[in-house]
N, C-alpha and C positions, 0 to 999 in steps of 0.2 A: 388457441392459447386463453381464450375467457373461461374454459372447465376449471381450472386451477389458480389459486393465488398466484398473482404475477412473480411473489418471491421465489416460490416454488417453480415456476418456468423457467427464471433467469437463474437457481440454482443446477437446474436438471441441465440446463442447455449448455452451460458454460465448465461443465464437470470434468469434460476431456479435456479442456485447456488449463484448467486449474491442476487437476493430478500431473498433467506434463511440465507445468511449474516444478510444483512440490517435487517432483523428483530430478529435475535438473541435474546435471553431474555437476555444477559448482555448488548447488544450495546441498547435496548429497554428501559431497567431500566437505562442506563448512560444518553441518551437521554430526558428521562422522569424525572430527577432530581430526582429518590429515590437512587442514590447511591451519598457516597461522595467522595469529589476530593483523596482518597488516591485508590481510583477503576481507575479515570484517570489516575493518576500519575502512574498507575501498569502497566495500558494499553500503556499509552506510551513510559515508558518502553521494552514491548514487542515490539514496534513499534520499535525501535531504535537498536534491535538484527537485525529483518527482513531489515532496510533499510543497515545496515553495510553490512549486503549479500549483499546487490544488487548492492552500490557504490561502495566496492571493488570488487565485480564481474566485473561492468563495468571499470574498471581500464585495462583490457587484450582485450577490447572486441570494443577499438575505431576503427581500423582500417579493424574490421570483416564486410561484405559486406552485411551481415544480421542483425546483429545487432547494427553495426556501426553506421545508421543512428538516431537511438536511444537514444545514447549515448553519442553522440557529443554534443549537446548543454546543459549547466551547470543549465539552470532554472529551471527543474526538481528536483536538487540534495536538497536530506531534512536533512541529517543525521549532519550537523552543526547546523539544525535549533531544529532539537530535540534535542541536547545536551544543548543548551538554555535553552529550554525545561525544562530539567530533572532539570538543575542547580536550576530551579525557583521553583520546585516542590519537590524536594528532596535533596536539596542542593549540593554544589560544590563535593563533594565526593561520589555522589551517585556510581561514576565507580565502585567502593569498595566495593558494595553491591548488585550491579546488577546481576541479575541469569536469564535465559530466561527459563520459562514455558516448561517441555517437548515439549509441543506439537509447542512451539515456535521454540526450538532446531529444531527439522523437520523442519518447514518452513525454517528457514535460511538454513537448511542444503541441503533443494533440490534447491534453489536459487542457491546457490554456484556449487553445481553438475551441473547442466543446464549451468554457465557463463562458467566452464570450458570444457566442453565434447559437449554443445548443445546449441551454440547461438541461434536460432529461439526458443527453451523452454526458454530460457532466456529472450526474448521478452515478451512471455507469462504473465511471472512473472512481468515484466517490464509493459507490459499493465493493467494488473487487479489493481497494487498497485498505480501507481502514477497517472495515469485518474481517478481511483477510488478518490482518497484524493483531487485531482483538483476537483474534483466535488463534494462531499457527503461529505468532508471534511469540508467544508464550514458551514454546519450544526453546525458540533461538534464545531467548534470554535464559532459558536454564543452562544450554549447551555454554553457551560464552560465559557465565559465570562460574562454569566448573574447569574450564577448556584454558579459559585465559586468567584466570584469578581475578575478574573484575567483580566490584563490591555488590552483595546483592540488592538488586533493585536500585542500585547507585549509579553515579556517573558512568558511560559505557554501552549501559542497558537503560537507560532510563524511555527511550523510545516504546518499550515493550511495557514500561508501566502506567497503564490506563489508571491515575490517582483518584480521577473524578468520577469512575463509575465501579458502585461497590457491588454491582449483582451485575455480570459478563453477560450472562445467559437471559437476563428479564431487559436487559438494554438491546440485544440481538433482537430480540421478539418484538421489543417495540420499533427496531430500525423493518423490521419485516414487513411490521403494519403497514410504514409509512410508504414502503414500496409496494404493499396492495393497493395502497388509497390514492397514488400516481394519476392525475387526471390524465391520463392518456387513452387515444382510441387504441384500437390492434393494430393498424400499421404501426404508428408510434411506438408502440411497446415490441414489436419486432426487432424493429431499429436499435431500440435499446441492448437488446438481447444481442444483437451481433456487437455493439461497441462493448458489451462486457467481453464477449470471445476475443475481440481486438484487443482489450485492455491486456489481457492473458497473456495475448502473443506479444505484444509489446514490454510486456515484464518478463515473459520469457528469453527475448533477445536481448535485454539486460544482464541475464545470467549466463547468457551465452557467451557474452562478451565477459564477462568478468571468469569465466569458467577457462577462455583463453589468456585471459591475463594473469592468471594464478591455476597454473596445472596443479595436479596432485604431486604433493612433494614426499606423500610416507604412504 
């Protein structure tokens, strides 16, 4: 593993799981305009549970030598944006009705567990979620605006608008440099790679559950 930058190793090792998540039936139908706005809203609600676990977990890691460099910048935080989106999509009382799917609850619980006990494992979840949504999330935003008439970069799609990041490409390069600089031995790096794969699998399970709840209608 040491022959390549750690960021390259992670990306290559999790490519298959990443592709499987992107090509799930639910995401294919959602991005293809074959599902209604209710499916998009339910997906956004599930993201809220995941990001609540991520950002609550980050609170105790700012001074950690492994995870701290990843959680200090505020530019990536998404919870407030998700709440604005859900206010628009589900009404301002959505918290009283919100419920995680069992797959989402397992995903969030794993994030919480790593944040409490294994900072390097938490970074695996931080990486798979935030960098993925900073990149591929822009496609979802564009589809949502066009398909359901949501305002351009407004409430309903605000989760995908990273207002604090002027140059996403430069930001991602900096993030990958942080991955490369993580103070881990080879065994721990392999464990982090395995956790990245696990994170994608947990995410795919959420997509599977959403696909069962929202079968293709057109």
